[in-house]
Every structure is written in structure tokens, then in C-alpha cells.
N, C-alpha and C positions, 0 to 999 in steps of 0.2 A: 503494500500498501503504498509506505514511504517512497518506493522511485518512481510509482504513477506520478504522486503529488510533484517531487522533483521534474519531471517530465513536465507535467502540465504548467508550474508556476513561471517559466519563462516566458509562457505565451499571452498567459494573463498580463504578466507585467509590462508587456510590449502590447497591449491593448490600442488597438489605434480606431479612429471612429471619422466620417467623414459628414457632410452636409451637402445634398443634393436638393434641384427641384426644378422648376420652370417659370420664368420671369415670363410675367402677362404684362399687357395695360389695361387701363379700365374696360374698357371693351369686350374683353378677353383674348387680344389678338397676342400670340407670342415673339416674343423682341429678340432678336436676335444682335450681340454685339453689346451686351451689357457686362458693365465689370463689375464682378462680386466679388467683393473682399470680407475676410474674413480675421478679425481681430482678437487678441488675446495676450496676455499674460505669460498662460502656457506656454507657448511658441516660441520658439527662439529667436525668427523672424519678427516676431511679434503681429504682424500682418502676413497674409496669401492669400493670391489671389489669380482668379481665371475670368474668363470671356465665356457669354451664352453662346454655343451653337445656335445655326441656321434653324435649329426649333426651340429656341431657347431654354435648351436644356445648360444644366450646369453639376459641378461636380470636384469640389474641393476635400480633399483625400489626405487619407494620415495624419488627422489629427491626434491631440498627445489631450489626454479628458481636461477639461475644464470647461468655464464661461466662456463663450466667445458673441461678442458683438458683429453683427452682417450686414454692409451695407449694399447699395444696388446704384450704379452710376450709370447715365445713360444723357451724350447731349440733346438738350429740349426736354425733359423729364427732372422732378423737384429728386435728389437721393431720397 
């Protein structure tokens, strides 16, 4: 049993998460080209950003456990 715990403990310690979704405007149309930023003290670089694809989808991967603030930016729209 101790061996099983030792094998599983490292994977639990390195558990990573992601933030994903689809960006849409008020009418429900998808928005490609939106900059999505996740900020947190849990990140070494403090902020990680991606851009939505042609279908408005985004995924920010390999996030350490913690609290994140997510902002969306596109010219012509409020953040």
C-alpha cells in the first residue's frame, strides 16, 4: 500500500488545471482574435495569455492551483 501511495503522490503534487471556453458578444456571435489573460500569484510569470481561434474558443493550460483573474480584450469592446 505504501508503494502505491508513493507512486501516486508525485502525480497529485504536480496536478495542473486549465481554463477554457468560448467568447461570444451580446448577440451570441463568436469572437475570434480575443486576447484572454489569466493572472494569478500562483503563476511564476504572473500572467498567461492566449488568443481565441476562429470559432471563439480558447484554452489556457498547465495552471497551478490558485485563484485566477481572467480578462478578455478585443479592440472595439470593453474589457
